[in-house]
N, C-alpha and C positions, 0 to 999 in steps of 0.2 A: 669888189671889182667884178664886173660882169664879163665873162668870157664864154667861149663856145661850149664849155662843159657846165655852165651855170644851170641851176634847176629851179626856176622861179616858182613852180607849183609847190615844191617841198618847202621853200622859204615862206610862201604864203600861209601854209598851215600854222606856222609859228609866229605869224604877225599878231600884233596887238588887236587888230580888227577881228581876226578870226578867233582869237582867244575869247573876246567878249561875245562874239557871235555864238560860240559854242556854249558859253555860260547861259546866254539867253535861250538857246535851244533847250537846255536842261530845265530851266525855270518854266518855260512855256509848256514843256511836256508834262511836268508835274502838275501844273495848273489844269491842263486839259484832262488828265486822269482824275484829278480831284473833282472837276466839274462832272465828269461822267459818273463818278461814284456818289455824287450829291454832297460832297464835302464843302464845295463852294458853289455859288450861283452860276449857272451856265451863262447868264447874261454878263456877269462880271468877267468870265473868261473871254467872251467875245470882245469886250472892250480891251482887255489886256492884250489879246492877240493882235488887235487892230492898232493899238497905240504904242505898244512896247518898242522902245528904241533906245539907243545909247549914243553918247557923244564922248569920244576919248579925251579931248581936252577938258571937258567938264568933269569927267571921272577923275582925271589927274588933279584938278583943282580941289574937288571934294576930298580926295585922299590926302592932300596936304594938311587938311584939318583933322580928319578922323583917323588917319594912319592905319587904315584897313581897306585892302583892295576890294573885297567882296561887298562890304558895306557901302563903299563909294560907288560901286557899280549899281547896287540896288537902289541907292538914293537917286542916282541919275535916271534910272529906268522909271522910278516912281514919279519923278518930276514930269515925265512924258505921259504916264498913264493916268495919273490923277487919283481920285478916291479909291478906285478898284485895286490900286496897288497894294492895299492891305492884305490881299489874298496871295500875293507873290511871296515865295520863300516861306510859306506857312508850314511850320513844324520842321523846317530844315536847319541843318548846320552848314557852315561855309564849305566844309570838305565834301558834303553830299554833292554840291554843285561843282566844286573844283575838280574832284577826282573823276566824276562822271564825265565832265567836259574834257578832261585830259585824256580819258579813254577814247573819246571820239577822235581826238587829234592823233593819238598814237595809232589807232586803227587805220586811219586814212594814210598816215605816213608809212605804216607797215605795208599797206597795199601798193604804194608807189615803189617801195623797195622790192617787193615780190615781183612786180612787173619788170623792174630793172634786172633782177636775176633771170627772169624768163628770157629777156632780150639777150643778156650775156651768154646764157646757155645755148641759145640758137646760133649765136655767132661762133662760139667755140665748136659747136657741132659741125658747122659748115667747114671750118678750118681742119678739124680732125678728119673728116671724110676726105678732104682735099689731099691731106698728107698721110693718109692711112699707110701707104707703102713707101714713104720718103725715109729711107734708112739714115740713121743718125747714131752717133756714138752715145751709148749709155755711160753714165758716170756714177761712181760711188766714192765718197770722201773727196769729191772733186777730181778724181783720177779716172782715166779711161777704164771701163769695165768690159761690157760686151755690147754689140749693136742692138739698138731698139729701132723704133720708127718715131718720127716727130708726131705722127698721128696718134700713136700709143701714148705719148707723153700728154697730149691734149685730151685723150680719152680719160686719163686719170683725173685731169682737171674737171672734165665734164661731169663725172660722177660726183666729185666733191661739190660742185655747184648744185647738183641734184639734191644732195643731202642738205645743203643750205636752204633750198627751196622748202623742204619739209620742215626744217627748223624755223624758218620764217613764218610758215603757216601756223605752227604750234605757238610761236611767240605772239602772233596776232590774236589767236584764240585766247591765250592766257591773259592778254591785256585788255581784251574787249569786254570788260565787266564794269558795271556801275554800282553805286550804292546810294540809296535814299533811306537811311536807317536812323538818322537823328544824331544827337550830340555824341554819344558813345556807342552807337550801334545797337540800341535796345528797342528801337521803334516806339519809344515812350510818347512821342508827339506825332507820329505818322505811322501808317499801317504797312506791313510787308507787302500787301496787295498793291499799294501805290508804287512801291519800289519795283515790283515785278512788271507791272503794266507800263510804267515809265521807261524802264530799260528796254522793254520790247519795242516801244515806239521809236526809241533811239537806235535800234539795231544792236543792242548790247544784251548781255546776260546779267541778271542780278547776282551780285556776289552772295555766296551761300552764307557767309558770316563775315562781319566786319566790325571794326571798332569805330573810332571817329573817322578812320580812313580805310581805303583799300590797302591791303598789306603790300609792302614794297618788294617782297620776293618776286611778285609778278613783273614789276618794272625792271628788277635786276635781271630776270631771265631775258626780257626784251633787249636790254642794252648789251648783255653778254652775247646774245645772238648776233647783234650788229658787230661786236668786236671779233667774234669767231669768223664771220664772213670777211671782215676787213683783213684779218690775219691770213686767210687763204689768198686774198688778193695780194698781200705782201709776199706770200710764198711764190705765187705766179710771177709777180713783178721781179722778184729776186732772181728767178730762173732766167727771165728775159735779160736782165742786167748782166748775168754771167755769160749768157750765150752771145751777147753783143760785144763783148770785149774784143779788142783789135786782134789778139792772137787766137781767138776762136771764131768770131763773126759768122755764126750759123743763122742767126736771126737778127733783125734790126727794127727798132721802132720806126714808124713812118716819119719822114723828114720833109717838111713842107717846103715848097718853092719859096726862096727868100729867107728861110729860117737860118739862124746862125747859132753855132754851138759854143763858141768861145770868143771873148773880146780880144784875146791875145793870139789864139791858134786857129787859123781859118779852116784847118782840116777837120776839126772836131765835130762829131755827130754823137751827142751824148744821149743816154736813155733817161732823159729828164722826166718823162711821164711816169715811168716805172719807179724812179727814185721818189717822185712826189707821192705816189701811192704807198710806198714803203714807209715814208715819213708820217703820212696821215694815219696809217694803221696804228701807230704808237699812241696817238690821241684816243682812238677808239678803245684800245686796251686800257689806257689810264682811266677813261670814263667808266669802263665796266667795273673797275675797282671801286670807284666812287659810288656806283649804283649798289654794289654789295654792302658798302658802308651805310647805305640808307635803310637797310633792313632792320637793324636793331634801333627801335625808338622807345622812348619812355612810356610805360604803361599803355594807355589807350591811344596816345598820340603826342608827339611834339612836332615842332616845325623845322627841325634841323635838316630834314630831307628836302624841304621846299626850295631853298636857295640853290641847292646842288642841282635839282632837277631843272631849274630854269636855265641852267647852263648845259648840262650833259644831254638832255633829251633833244632840244633843237640842234645842238652841235653834232651829236652823233648821227641823227637821221639825215641832216643836211650833208654832212661829210660823206657818209656811206653812199648816199644818192649820187654825189659828185664822183666819188671813186669808181663806182660801178659804171657810170657813164663814160668816164675817161678811159677805164681799162677796156671797155667794150670798143671804143674807138681805136685803141692800140691794137687789139686783137683783130679787128676787122681789116685794118690796113697793114698788119705786121708783114715785113719783108722777110722771106725765107730764102736761104741760100743752100740748096741741095748740093751744089758742087763743093762748097766749103765743108759741108758735112762729110762728104766722101773723102775729101783731102785729109780731114782730121782723123778719119777712121784708119787711113793707111800709114799714119805716122809710125816710125820705127819698124816699118815693114810688117805692119799688122799684128803687133804684139797682143792685141785684144782678142785674137783667135786662139789664145794659149789653151783655154779649156777644151776647145775642140780637138787640138793636138793631143792633150793629156788623155782625153777619153778614147781617142783612136788608138793610142799606144796601149792603154789598158785593155781595150777590145782585142788587140793583137797578142795579148798574153803577158805584157809587162806588168810588174807589180805597181800599185799606185805610188808607193814611195819612190821607186826608181823612175817611173814616168814623170813624176813631179820634178825630181832633180834634173832630169834631162831637159824638160821644157823650161823650167825656171832659169837654168844656166844660160840657155840660148836667148831667153827674153832679157835677162839682165845684161848680157853682152850687147844686145841691140840698144838697150836703154842707156847704157853708159858709154856708147861709142858714137862719135860724130857720124851722122848719116847712117846710124845703125839699121840693120835689116834683119828682122827676126826670121822671116821666111827663108832668106838666103842662108842664114846661119843653120837653120834646120836641114836644109837640102845639102849642106856640107858636113853635117854631123853624122859620123858612121853609126852611132848608136841609134839614130833615127832612121837612116836609109836602109839599114839591115832589117828593120821592122816594118817600114812603110814604103810602098812604091810611090812613084811620082803622082799617079792618079789619086791615091789615098791621101797624100799630103795636100794635093790641090783641093780636094773635097773639104778639107778643114778650113779653107780660106774662102769658101763660097758664102757670101752674106745672105743668100736666099734661105739658108737653113734657119736663120733667125726670124724669118717672116712667116714661117709655116703655120703658126698658130694665131697670127694677127687677126685673120678673118674670124676665127672662132671667138676671140676676145671681143671683137666688135659686135658679133652676133649675140653674144651673151649680154652685152649692154643694150641690145636692141637698137643699134645704130649702124 
């Protein structure tokens, strides 16, 4: 189904047409290099370059008989080229072409994902700056802790995205290798120079050593990187889902005009986009395990990895592309409710300022143990009482008032003290 988050360019990378186009690119690059080195006639290469073409229905027809996808492809290309086709695939094995062509597609897919990350980082940066000083309740274990700002929360996400950008660049570099080394990687039928020059023409690096295939730890790193990025999106989405709960309602996913949240309950506005992202991240994590399972193969090669990759590589890249686009849309139009953030901070009379009172009492000469007991008893009284008021409890506690005057107690409940280093944190991040 096509929707506003669909990514046709990524899907096209994994189309059958592009698969055979990349195979042909590799075959033509090898022929060109061999012509330059004098291994095949230059005139033959010119004919090959001019006539080489493929027809997918014809390839499928041939494959029904030969039961080999590369042979079917080469047979169809030869039908179009004619006599000079004998110079195509000269000295190669199928995996020379398949793995090198796969590298071309993975490199292009990785580039799209890197651009997606760049876009998302720019969106989060804008929102982080916007809410740099929007004070919000910080939570640990899901329980109110101390005030932070919503911008600081987003700054944490921003840095995480930055690390993913670096991981993605490393994964692209790791996967951007080709191999033209023959049946078991010994160059017995083709020279290392052909491999080096061919890969250079294709914008790849020649693998330093290979068997019949490029080793699958490279592909596993690539898929693992996608899974880690997807898991961070899950983390961000889970945060939005928690903050959108009715009893919290500090942020909310954009809700389009005419959108409906429930067939039964007209009031519902559910965080469906974030839930979708959390669900899809599970597929990415599962695919990363499958990629790890592809690393151990028999001897110089078997094909147990091949069927797996036909599923996990298109699925993972298309999924993450979709997830990044959808989460970018959520973040761009995320509704933020600063008044609700302030309301939640004041619950139980500001119990979250307990550490400030603790430290002030210690500063005034009370032992840490005694100060803790004083503050905790007043906090628990507020927590366990309907309409409990921590600040009021403190102002009525003689053990507090004989140590702190009203101005000192008031200073403990000033939220600005929690913002004093926000600018420094943002400056440290260069934002």
